C-alpha positions as CSV (number, residue, x, y, z in Angstrom):
1,E,0.0,0.0,0.0
2,K,1.2,3.5,-0.9
3,V,0.6,4.8,2.6
4,L,3.0,2.3,4.0
5,I,5.6,3.5,1.5
6,R,5.1,7.1,2.6
7,N,5.5,6.1,6.2
8,Q,8.7,4.3,5.3
9,N,9.9,7.5,3.5
10,F,9.5,9.3,6.9
11,S,11.5,6.6,8.6
12,Q,14.3,6.9,6.0
13,I,14.4,10.7,6.4
14,M,14.7,10.3,10.2
15,A,17.4,7.6,9.8
16,K,19.4,9.8,7.5
17,L,19.3,12.6,9.9
18,G,21.1,10.3,12.4
19,L,18.5,10.9,15.0
20,S,16.6,7.6,15.0
21,G,19.3,5.2,16.3
22,G,19.0,3.3,13.0
23,A,15.4,2.2,13.6
24,G,13.6,1.2,10.4
25,D,10.0,1.5,11.2
26,C,8.1,4.7,12.3
27,G,7.0,3.0,15.5
28,E,10.6,1.9,16.3
29,L,12.3,5.2,16.4
30,G,14.9,5.2,19.2
31,F,15.0,9.0,19.4
32,E,12.1,11.3,19.8
33,P,12.9,14.6,18.0
34,T,9.9,16.4,19.5
35,H,11.4,15.8,23.0
36,A,14.8,17.1,22.0
37,F,13.9,20.1,19.9
38,E,11.3,22.8,20.5
39,H,10.3,22.9,16.8
40,V,10.7,20.3,14.1
41,F,9.5,21.1,10.5
42,F,8.9,18.9,7.5
43,F,8.5,20.8,4.3
44,G,7.3,19.4,1.0
45,D,4.8,17.1,-0.5
46,M,5.0,13.9,1.5
47,N,2.5,12.4,-1.0
48,Y,-0.3,11.5,1.4
49,R,-3.7,11.7,-0.2
50,V,-7.4,11.9,0.6
51,D,-8.9,8.4,0.7
52,E,-11.7,9.0,-1.9
53,S,-12.2,9.3,-5.6
54,F,-11.5,12.7,-7.2
55,Q,-15.2,13.2,-8.1
56,K,-16.3,12.4,-4.6
57,V,-13.8,14.8,-3.1
58,I,-15.0,17.5,-5.5
59,S,-18.6,16.8,-4.4
60,I,-17.8,16.9,-0.7
61,A,-15.8,20.1,-1.1
62,S,-18.5,21.8,-3.1
63,Q,-20.9,21.1,-0.2
64,G,-18.4,22.6,2.3
65,K,-18.1,19.4,4.2
66,W,-14.6,20.1,5.3
67,P,-14.6,17.9,8.5
68,M,-15.6,14.9,6.2
69,L,-12.6,15.6,4.0
70,L,-10.3,15.9,7.0
71,S,-11.6,12.5,8.2
72,L,-10.4,11.0,4.9
73,D,-6.9,12.6,5.0
74,Q,-4.3,9.9,5.0
75,L,-1.6,12.0,6.8
76,R,-4.0,13.0,9.6
77,K,-5.0,9.3,10.0
78,E,-1.4,8.2,10.3
79,I,-0.6,10.9,12.9
80,E,-3.7,10.1,14.9
81,T,-3.0,6.3,14.9
82,K,0.7,7.0,15.7
83,R,1.9,5.0,12.7
84,C,4.0,7.9,11.6
85,Y,4.8,11.5,12.5
86,F,3.7,10.7,16.1
87,N,3.9,13.7,18.4
88,F,3.8,15.9,15.3
89,R,0.9,18.1,14.3
90,E,0.2,20.0,11.1
91,A,0.4,23.8,11.2
92,G,-3.0,25.2,11.2
């Protein structure tokens, strides 16, 4: 699944920073950057998507049902379930 690949990309970024203690999985990080630094930023398109078809997303958005779209957001789900980017939050 592509979400798993995106989570693995996060793990690789952390490992290359030399902060993770060589852990491979998001849930296995040996170092918690949010405990060592006051601010940690990730910039760029991490390629997480909305779990719905394009037409359905357009329909939901045109009705102004933003909470429904947020509930379908892959990155938000991964953060909430602590599969990746745990202890991180999106700027809002």
